[in-house]
N, C-alpha and C positions, 0 to 999 in steps of 0.2 A: 433429611439431608438432601441437598441439591445434587442431582445426577451430574457426574463429571462431564458427560457429553453435552448435556444441556448447558452447563456452566461455560463450556468452550464456545457454544453458540452465542451465549449472552455476551461473552468477551469479544466476539467478532474476530478481530485480527490478533487476539491475544496469543493464539497458538497457530502453528502451521503443521501441515501433513507432509512429511518428508519421505521420499522414496529411497530406501536403503538397498543397494544392489547386493545380491548374494552370489556365491560362486557358481551356482547353477545357471546364472544368467537372468533369473527371475528377480522381481523386486518385491520387497515387503515394505509396508507403510507404517511409520511410527509417528506418534504425536510428539512434537517438540514444543515445549513451553517457551514462549518468547516475551511474555508480559509479566511485570512484577505483581500485578493483581492476581494472576493465576498462581504464581509461586506462594503468595500469601494465602490463597484459598487452600493450597496443598497443605501448608503448615496448620491452618485452622482445622482442616478435615482430619489430619493425622492426630492432632491433640485430642480430638473427640474419640478416636479409635484406640488410642494407646492407653496402657495402664497409667495411673498417676505417677508411678515410679518405674518407668521403663528401664530396661538394661541399656546402659550407655556403653557403646563400643568405642574405645579410644584407638582409632586407626593410626594416628601419628605415633603412639607409643609402640605399635606393632610394626612400625616402619612402612606403613601404607598411606594411601591418599584418600582424602574425602572424595566421594564419587557423586554421580548424578543418577537419577532414576530413569528407567526406560530400557528398551531393548528386548530381544528375543534370543535365547541361548539354545542352540541345538546340540543334542548328544545322540550317539547311536547306541542301541542296545541289541543284544543277540536274540531276544525273545520277549514275549509279553510278561513273563515272570520277573523280568529285570526292572519292572516298575518299583520293585522293593528297594532299589538303590536310591530312590528319591529321599525317603526319610533317613536313610543312612547318611547320605551326603548333606542333607539339609541340617541334620544334627541339632535339633531343638530338644533339649533334655531338661529334666528337673534340675540335675547337676550334670556338668560335662567337663571334659578335659580341655585345657588350653593348649597352645603349641609347645609348652614346656612340660606337658603331661601332668599338670597339677589340677586337682578338682576345684570347681568354682560353681556358685549358683548360676543358673541360667533362667529357666522358667520360674524357678523359685526366686523370691526376693532375697531370702537368706535361709540358713538352716543352723540349728544348734545340735551338738552331739555331746552326750554325757556318758562317760565310761564305755564308749563304743557300744552302748546298749540301748540308749534312748535317743531317738532322732526326731526333732521337732522341726517341721517345715512351715515356713512363712510365705504365703502367696502374695502376689502383687495386686494391690487394690485397683479395681477397674479393668483387670485383664480379661479378655474375651476370647472365645473360640472363633474360628474363621467365619462362622455364620452370625456372629455378633452376640451370641448368648454368653452370659457371665461364666467365667471359670472360677469356681469357688470350691470350698471344702466339700460341698454336696457332690461334686464329681468324683472325689476320692471315696466318699461314703457309698455312692452308687457302685463304683468298681469293687469295693470291698464286700459290701453286704449282698448286693444283687448279682454279682458275677463270681468273685473269688470264693465266697462262702456258699454259693448256690450249687448244690451237688447235681442238679440237672444240667448245668453248664460245664462245671468242672467235676467230673465224676470222681476223680482222685483227690479232690479237695484242694486246698491252697498249694501252689507250686513249691518245690524244694527251696527255691530262692527266698521264700518267706518263712523258712523254718531254721531254727538253730537247735541242734541236738534233738530234733523231733518236735520242738516247741514252736507253735505258730505264733507269729507276731501278735501283739496286742495293738489294736488300732483304736484311736480316739479322735473325735472331732472336738477341738478346743473352742473354736469359733468359726465364723464364715471364712476366715483367711488363714487358719492355723490347724494343722493336723499333726498327729504324733504316732510313731511306730516304735514299739519297745519290746525287748526281750529280757529275760532274767540273766542271760549270758551274753558275752560280746558277740557282735555281728559285724566284723570288720569288712566283709564283702558287700554289705548292703549298698553303700554309696557307689562303689565301682560298678555294681550291677545296673544301677540307674544311669550310669554314664556310658554303657556299652553300646556298640553299634545297633544291636537289637535289644533294647532295654526291657527291664522288668516293668510291666504296665501297672501303674497305681491309680491312674485317673482316666475316666472315660466320660464323654459328653452325655451325661444322663438325660438332659432335656430332649435330646434327639433319640436316644436309644430306648427310652421307656416305651415308645410305641411298638417296639419289637419284643417286649418282655412280658411273659405270662402274668407277672405280678401286677402290671399296670394296664394291660391291654385286654379287651374282651376276646373270648375264644373265636367269635365270629370274625372279628377284624383280623386276628392272627391267622385264621384260615385263609382269608383273602390274600394276606401278605405272603404266606407260604406258597400259594399258587403263583403269585406275581414273581417272586424271587426264585422259583423253581427249586425248592428244597423240600425235605421230607417232614420236618417238624420245627417247632418254634426255637428249639435249641440251635439247630443248624442255621435257622434264619438269623438269630441274634449273632452267632459267630461270624456269619458271612458279612453282615453289614457293619460289624464293629472292628474289623481288623485294621489296626493302626500301622502295623509294620508292612502291610500289603495294601497300598493306597489304590484300591480298585473300585471304591464306592465314592463317587463324586459328591454325594450328599452328606457323607460323614464329616462333621466338623473336625478340624485339626488345629494344632498349635505350631505346626511346622511353618517354614518360611513361604512355601508354595503349597497350594491346595490342588488336588486333582480335578480336572474338568472332563476327563474321558473315562468311560467304563469299557472294560474288555468285552468282546474281542475288538482289536483295532490294530492298525499299522502305525499309528501315531498317537502318542499320549501327551496331552497338553496339561501343564501345571501352571496355575495362575498365582501371582503374588498374593499372600495372605494380607488383606487390608487391616487385620487386627494383630499383626505380628508385634512381639513385645520388645524388639531391639531398635535402637536409634543410634546414629553417629553423634559425634560431639557437637555438630551443628544443629542437632535436633531433627535431622531428616530421618524418617522412618525407613527401616530396612525391610525386605531386601531391596537393593537398587534395581535388579533386573525384574522386568514385568512378567515374562513368561519363560518357562523352561520346557523345552519340547524334546521328548524322547521318540526317536524314529527307529522302528524295528527294522533290522537288517540281518541277513544271514551272518553268523559268526565268521564264516570264511572270507567275507568281503568287507568286514569292518575296517580293516587296515587300508584297503584300497579306497574305500569311500572317504576315510579320514584324509588320506593323502591327496584326494581331489577336492578338498575343501567343503565336504558335506557335513562336517561337524565343527562346532565352535569351541567345544571343550571335550576332549576325549582322553581317557586313561584306561578304562576297562575295554577288553577286546583287542588291545594291542600289547605288544611285549617287546623286549629288548632286541630280538632278531629283526624287528621291523624298523629299527632306528635309522638305518642307512636310507631306506626308502623315504621315511618321514622327513629326514634332514634335507634330502633332495627336493621334496615337495614344497618345503617352505621357501624355496627360491622362485617357485611358480605361483603359489597361492598366498594370500595374506594371512599367514599363520606362523607360529613359532613352536619349536619343540624344546622342552626342558627335560632333564633327567632327575627324577626323585629317587630316593633310596628305599627299597622295599624292606618292610619290617619283619618278614617271615624268618624264623630260625633257620630255614633252608628253602631256597626257591624250588628245589626239586629234592624230594626225600623218598627213600624206599621204606615201606612199612611191612616187615615180615609179620604175618598174622600169627600171634601167639595163641590164638583161639582156633586155629585151622582144624577142620574136622578130620583130616588125615592124621592118624596118630603118630606116624613116623615123622612127618614134617613138623607136627606140633612139638614133638619131643626135641627135634633139632633146633627149632626157633626159640624154644624156651631155654636152651643151653647158651649161656652168654658167650662161649667160645665161638659158636656158629655166627652169632651176630657180629662179633668183633672181626672174625675172618672175612665176612662179606664187606665190612667197612674198609678193612685194610686192602682189599683187592681193588678198590676203586682208585683210579688215577685222577684225582680232583684237579691237579695242575693242568692236565690235558683238557678237561671239561671247561675250566676257566679260560684257557687260551683259545680253544676252538670256537666256543659259543659266545663267550663274553669278552673276548679280546684282552683278557687279563685284568679286567676292571672289577671283577667280583672278588670275594674272599673265600678261600678254600677252608671249609669248616665242617664240624659235626653239626647236627641239628640242635642249636642252642641259641641263647640270647646273643645280641650284637654288641659291639663295643659302644654303641650309643646308649646302652642301658647302664645305669649305675651299679648293677649287679654283676657286670661282666668280669670274668677272669680269663686270661689267655688259655689256661689249661682246659677250660670247657670246650673250646673250639678245636684244640689239637688232639684231644683224647681219642685214640683209635681212628683218627681221620687222616693219617699219613699213608702214603702208598708203599706197602711192603708185601709183595707177592710171596716172598719166602716165608714170612711169619704167617700169612694167610693160609698157605699150603700146610704148614705144620699144624695149625689149629684145626683145619678141616680133617687132617689125618686123625687127630686126637678124638674128634667127636664121632668117629666111626665111618668116615667117608674115604678111607685110605684105598679101597679097591677101585680099580679103573678098568674100563674095557680097552680093546686094542687101539681105540682112537684117542685114548687119554682122558676120556670122560669118566667122571666119578660115578660110583654106583652106591645106591642106598643099601643099608643092611639087609633088606629083603630082596635085593637083586635088581630093583628097578633103576633106570637111569636117573641120576640126580639132577634132572632138569627143573629149573625154576620158572614157573609161569607167573609173570608179573602183569597185573591187570590195571587198566586205566579207564577213566570215563571218556577219554578221547577228546577232551576239550582244550588241550594245550599242545601246540606244536613244540613248545620248549621241552615238555616232558618227553616227547617222542625223540627229539634230538639228543637229549641227555641219555636216554635209554639205549640208543644205538651205540654210544660210546661205552656205556657200562656193559653192554653185551660182549664187547671185545675184551674188557677187563676181566669179566667173570670166566670167559672161555680160557683165559690164560691160567686159571687155577682149576680148570677141569669142570666148570659148572656151566652148562648151556642155559641161556636165558631166552625165554619166549615171551612175546608181548601179545596180550589179548585186550581188545577194546570192546566195551559194552556201554549201553545207555546208562545214564546216571542212576535212574530208579532201579534198574536191574542190578547195577553194580553194588548199590547199597544193600539190597536184599540178599545178594550173594555173600557179601561180607558178613552180614548177621547170621547167615546160614552156615558159616564156616567153610564155604566153597572156595573162597579166595585164598590162595597160598601167600601171595605177596602183592601189594599194590604200590602205586606211585602217587604221590600227592605233595602238596606244599608242607613244609615243616610247621613248627610252632607258629600260630597266628600272631602272637605278641612276642616279638623278639626284642622289644625295648621296654620290658616291664620294669616297674619299681617294686620295692618290697611291700608297698601299700596296695598293690593290685593282687588279686587272688591268683594262687598258683594252680588253679584247677587243671590247666592243660598238662601239668606234669604228672598227674595221677589219673588212673582209670576212672573217668567221670562221665563219659559220653559215648554213645554207640557210634558217633561219627569219628572216633579215634580208631583208625583202621589197623593199628598194631595190636589192639585188644578190645574189639567192639563188644564182645559179650561181657567182659568185665566192666566196661563202661556202662552198658545197658543195666547191669545189676545195680550199679550205684545210682544212676539217674532214675530208675524205677523204684527206688526205696526198697531194693532187694526183692522186688516182685517178679523180675525178669532176668534174663541172662544167667550168668554163673559168677560165683564169688571168685576173686583171684586166688590161685593156689601157689603163686610164685612169691617167695619171701620179699624180694625187692619191691614188687608191686604192692604188696600188703603194707610195707613200710612207707611207701609214698602216700597211700591213703591215710595212714596214721598221722603222718606229718601234716597233710592237708587239714585233717581234723584239728590238730593242734593250732595251725595258723588261724583257723576260724574261731579259736577261743582266745586269741591274743588280744592284749590291750596296749602293747608298746611296740614302737618301731624296731627296737633292737631285737625283740623276740621274732618279729616277722622276718627280719634280715637273716637271722640265724637259721630259720626254717627254710627260707628260699635257698640259702647257700647249701644246706644239706641236700635238698631235693635236686638242685642242679648238679651236685657232685655225684649223686646216684645215677642220674641220667647220663652224665659223661662216662661213667664207668660201665654202665649196663647196656648202652647202645640199643635202647628199645626201638628207636627209629634211626635210619641211616642217612644222615645228611650228606650233601655234596658241596654246595657253595651257598653263600648268603651275601648280604650287602649288595645285591644286584641292583641294577638301575631300571627304573620304570619310566618309559617315555610318557610324557604328558603333552598333548598337542592343544594349543589354544589359539583362537583368533588373535591376530596381531594387535588389535585395538582393545582387547579385553584386559582390564587392569586389576591389581591387587591380588594376583596369583603369585605365590612365592616361586622364585627361580629354582630353589633347592629346598626340599622338604622330605619328611618321612611319608611313605605310602604303604598302607596296609589296612586290613579290615579292623584289627584291634591293636592298639587303643585309639588310633586316629580317625576311625570310621572313614577311611579313604580321604575324601576332601573335607570331611566334616569339621575336623579340628581347626581348619584354616578358614572357616566361616564363608561359604559361598554366597551368603546373603550380602557380603561386602564386595563381591566382584561387580565390576561395572564396565560399560563401554565408553571409550573416549572417541570423540570425533563423530562425524556424520556419515561416514561411508567405510 
C-alpha cells in the first residue's frame, strides 16, 4: 500500500499543512486534504482496510451530522492509571448499548440467541486487528483454550462470568467467522457482561500473543522476554502484554477506535486512530473522524483550572458540579462550551455503614435496620440540594432514577425524608438512649457513639456533603468524624473490617432495565463497601470472605440467582421489583441526592456531542454509548 505521506508528495498541491492555534499560544499542524484525488485515495485505502460488511453508523438518524477526518483531541487525566479510560470511552464491544440502552451488535456482525442458553456469534468478514492481522474465530479459540482454560494463567479457572450454577460454558468454533457459547441453563447476564464498561474478554490477538506463551515459544526466548519486560515468569509476562482494559502496551493489537502509541511512564499518552476500525458513516467514511486523542497527565487538584484555561478539548472526569460557575465564566474567554449531563448513579454521595465492621458493637448496630433508618432520617437532603446543587438535584434514597423504566417514586422516598424526631426515637430503641452531659449518645459499653466515616479523599463533593451531614448527625446526638486515606489503604482497611462507615457514590447503574443484571443489589463484590466480606465470599466462589448472616442479604442473593435462571422479561421485571423493594425498606446504603448534573466541557468547534445526555460508568461507559468515534472538528481554527 502507498504510504500516505508519499502519496501527498506525489499529489503535490493536493494537500496543505495548516497551522491550528491552541489556547497555550502554540501551534499544531494538521494535514488538510484539498484535492479530489486525495479524497478518492482515502476511500480506496479505507475499503482495503475495512471488513466487507462494516458497521454503518446512521448519524442523521441519531440527530447528528456527517463529519470530516482530522484533528487532535486533548483530555486531562489525574494519573497514568487513567489511560484505562480510553477503552471505556472508545467503547468497541462485541455487543454494546445504544443511547436508548438497547443491545446491538458492534464488533460482531450479528448474533443469535436460543432460550437464553445458546449464543452464536457471527464475525465480520475481513475484519482486522489494528496491526492488520485477521480477526477470526482463531482469536476466540486462543483466548478460550490458551488463556481461560490454562491454569498457569488463570489459577482459579474460568471466571465466574462464564459459569451458570457452577457449569462452565461450552465453547465451539463453527467456522472461521462463527463461534458459539452455550450452557444447559439460561445465562441472561452473558450479553450485558460483554457490553459493560470493562467487558468480559472472549477474544485476544493470538497472532501477537503466541510469542509470549509457553505453549508456542521456546524457553530460551521466553527467558529473554521475561528479562526485557522486567517480570518474574512467563505467566506475568503474558498478563502484562495482553491487558486490553489497560492500554499500556503500544504493540498489543486492538479493535478499539484508537490504539495506544505511548508506554508508561509518561506525562502524555498519545492514541492514534485505528486504521482498521470497523465502523463507517453513511457516506462510507471510515471512523473515527479524529486522528489522535491525547491524554495529558495533571494533578487532580488542578484539572478544573487547566480545563478552564483551555488546556482540554473534551473534559468530563476530574471536574464536578461545584466547578460549573468557574467553567461557565471561562467559556466567555476561551473557545469552549459547557454542557450539563445527568449523572446515572443511584446517589451522587452515599454513606455506607459497614455491616461487616470488626467492632462487634458497631457491627450489631449497623446490622439493625432501625439504626440504618435512623441515620437516613437524620439527614436534611433539602439542605444538601439547596446549598451544593442550587436545588437542581433530586433528594432521594440510593436507588434507580426516574429515567429507568423500573423506577417507582416510593423507592426514592423510603426513609429519605428529614425527620429528626423519628430518628431520635429509633436511636433510643436500638440501645443508644444514654447520653453524656453534652448530649452525645453513648454506646452500650459506655464509649462515645462517634461515627468515623472514611473516604479515599478524591472528591471535594463528598467532603462538602459530609460537612453538612456532620451538622445533621450532631442534632441527633451522633458525632461524625472524617478520615481520609489513600485508595489502596482504604480498600484494604475495608476488607479488614477496620472501616466503620465510608462515603462513596451510590449504585453505578441508576438507569437499569430488567434485562440488565441486578448484581449491584446483592452482595457480589468486595468493592461494595456496605458488605465487603459478604461480597468477597460471593465473588471468590465462597473461598474467601464470610457468608451473609442477615436474612435480607441472603434473600437478595437468592433473588439474584433466580434472575440468572430466567428466560422471560416478565420474570426479570418481577425479580428486579422485589430486590428494589427490599433495598428501599432495608436502607443498606444511605443515599442523599441523585439526578445531579455533570459538567462536560468541549472545544467550541467540536461536533456531534449531545447537549444533554446520561453520564456514568454503567451502562453508558461515560462517553462510550455516544460514540466518540463520530465526534469531529469543524472549521480551521
